[in-house]
C-alpha positions in Angstrom: -45.8 43.7 16.9 -44.6 40.3 15.7 -41.0 39.9 14.9 -39.4 36.7 13.5 -36.0 37.7 15.0 -37.4 38.1 18.5 -39.3 34.8 18.0 -36.1 33.0 17.1 -34.3 34.6 20.0 -37.0 33.4 22.4 -36.7 29.9 20.9 -32.9 30.0 21.3 -33.3 31.1 24.9 -35.8 28.3 25.6 -33.4 25.8 24.2 -30.5 27.2 26.2 -32.6 27.2 29.4 -34.1 23.7 28.9 -30.8 21.8 29.3 -27.4 23.3 29.6 -24.2 21.5 28.6 -23.3 20.9 32.3 -26.7 19.4 33.0 -26.4 17.2 29.9 -23.0 16.0 31.0 -24.5 15.1 34.4 -27.2 13.1 32.6 -24.6 11.2 30.6 -22.6 10.5 33.8 -25.7 9.4 35.8 -27.6 7.4 33.3 -25.0 6.2 30.7 -24.2 2.9 32.4 -27.8 2.0 32.9 -28.7 2.9 29.3 -25.8 0.8 28.1 -26.9 -2.2 30.2 -30.4 -1.8 28.7 -29.2 -1.5 25.2 -26.8 -4.4 25.6 -29.5 -6.7 27.0 -31.9 -5.7 24.2 -29.5 -6.0 21.3 -26.9 -8.6 22.7 -23.9 -7.0 21.0 -21.5 -4.7 22.8 -20.6 -2.5 19.9 -24.2 -2.2 18.7 -25.1 -1.2 22.3 -22.4 1.5 22.4 -23.6 2.9 19.1 -27.2 2.9 20.3 -26.4 4.7 23.5 -24.4 7.3 21.6 -27.3 7.8 19.2 -29.6 8.1 22.2 -27.5 10.9 23.7 -27.2 12.6 20.3 -31.0 12.6 20.0 -31.4 13.8 23.5 -29.0 16.7 22.9 -30.9 17.6 19.7 -34.2 17.5 21.5 -33.0 19.3 24.6 -35.7 22.0 24.1 -38.3 19.3 25.1 -36.3 18.5 28.3 -38.3 19.0 31.5 -36.1 18.9 34.7 -37.3 16.6 37.4 -39.8 14.7 35.3 -37.9 11.4 35.1 -34.6 12.0 33.4 -33.9 8.2 33.0 -37.4 7.6 31.7 -36.9 10.4 29.1 -33.5 8.9 28.0 -34.9 5.3 28.1 -37.7 6.3 25.8 -35.2 7.7 23.3 -33.1 4.6 23.7 -36.1 2.4 23.1 -36.9 4.2 19.8 -33.2 3.8 18.7 -33.4 0.1 19.5 -36.6 -0.4 17.6 -35.1 1.5 14.7 -32.2 -0.9 14.8 -34.5 -4.0 14.9 -36.4 -2.7 11.9 -33.4 -2.4 9.7 -32.7 -5.3 7.5 -29.8 -7.5 8.0 -27.1 -7.1 5.3 -27.5 -9.5 2.4 -25.1 -11.3 0.3 -25.7 -9.8 -3.1 -24.7 -13.0 -5.0 -27.1 -15.4 -3.2 -29.6 -12.9 -1.8 -29.4 -14.5 1.6 -29.1 -12.6 4.8 -25.8 -12.9 6.7 -24.7 -11.7 10.0 -21.4 -10.0 10.7 -20.1 -11.2 14.0 -17.5 -9.7 16.2 -16.0 -11.9 18.9 -16.2 -10.0 22.2 -16.4 -10.6 25.8 -19.6 -10.0 27.6 -19.0 -6.7 29.3 -21.6 -7.6 31.9 -20.4 -11.2 32.5 -20.3 -10.7 36.3 -23.9 -9.4 36.3 -25.9 -11.8 34.2 -25.1 -15.4 33.2 -25.2 -16.8 29.7 -28.2 -18.8 30.7 -30.0 -15.6 31.7 -29.1 -13.8 28.5 -30.4 -16.9 26.5 -33.5 -16.8 28.6 -34.0 -13.1 27.8 -33.5 -13.8 24.1 -36.3 -16.4 24.3 -38.9 -13.9 25.7 -41.1 -12.2 23.3 -40.1 -8.6 22.5 -42.8 -6.9 24.6 -42.0 -9.1 27.6 -38.2 -8.6 27.3 -38.5 -4.9 26.7 -40.8 -4.3 29.7 -38.7 -6.4 32.0 -35.5 -4.7 31.0 -36.9 -1.2 31.4 -38.1 -2.1 34.9 -35.2 -4.3 36.1 -32.1 -3.0 34.3 -33.3 0.5 33.4 -34.6 0.9 37.0 -37.7 2.7 35.8 -40.9 2.7 37.8 -43.8 0.7 36.5 -45.7 3.9 35.9 -42.8 5.4 33.9 -42.7 2.3 31.8 -46.4 2.4 31.3 -46.2 6.0 30.2 -43.3 5.4 27.9 -44.9 2.4 26.2 -48.4 3.9 26.2 -49.9 0.9 27.9 -51.9 0.6 31.2 -49.8 0.0 34.3 -51.6 -3.3 34.8 -50.2 -4.5 31.5 -46.7 -3.5 32.6 -47.2 -5.4 35.9 -48.5 -8.5 34.1 -45.7 -8.4 31.5 -43.0 -8.2 34.2 -44.6 -11.0 36.1 -44.9 -13.2 33.0 -41.4 -12.4 31.9 -40.0 -13.3 35.4 -42.0 -16.6 35.5 -40.8 -17.6 32.0 -37.2 -16.7 32.9 -37.5 -18.7 36.1 -38.8 -21.7 34.2 -36.1 -21.5 31.6 -33.3 -21.2 34.2 -34.7 -24.2 36.1 -34.7 -26.3 32.9 -31.2 -25.1 32.0 -30.0 -26.1 35.5 -31.3 -29.6 35.0 -29.4 -30.2 31.8 -25.9 -31.5 32.3 
């Protein structure tokens, strides 16, 4: 006989078994720094990156019923992070109500990854198209396999390989040009 109460109890047990608080804390500890690096390189602002990583973990916790242990924890979290970054990109910039022009609110901050990537490299990343930058960052900074990135983005693995190759080539060209300038 069907019982809504037993159905709800089964759902609650599934949620509880899918990802415990301790397992979630381990995911945060293991993957938090890599997710932050990805978010920072995609957004370019330390505070925005922290917010996005926090939103990512909040979303992961809410969708913990969908968690499947051993099926690419970082890929699961990176796909959530990617959606949060895209949401951020889609939002409009704040506008000045008097003139109707968009303005940016800047916060002076040090690059938290200054020892890892140079300003020239960050500028080079900013010059890449969004698909090239995103794919490269997921593979290089996010440390995801090419197959995980292909699955996440819903594109063939050959496309991932070519995007990473083109992104590296364009970055290399930009860095060579930047080195020639005084």
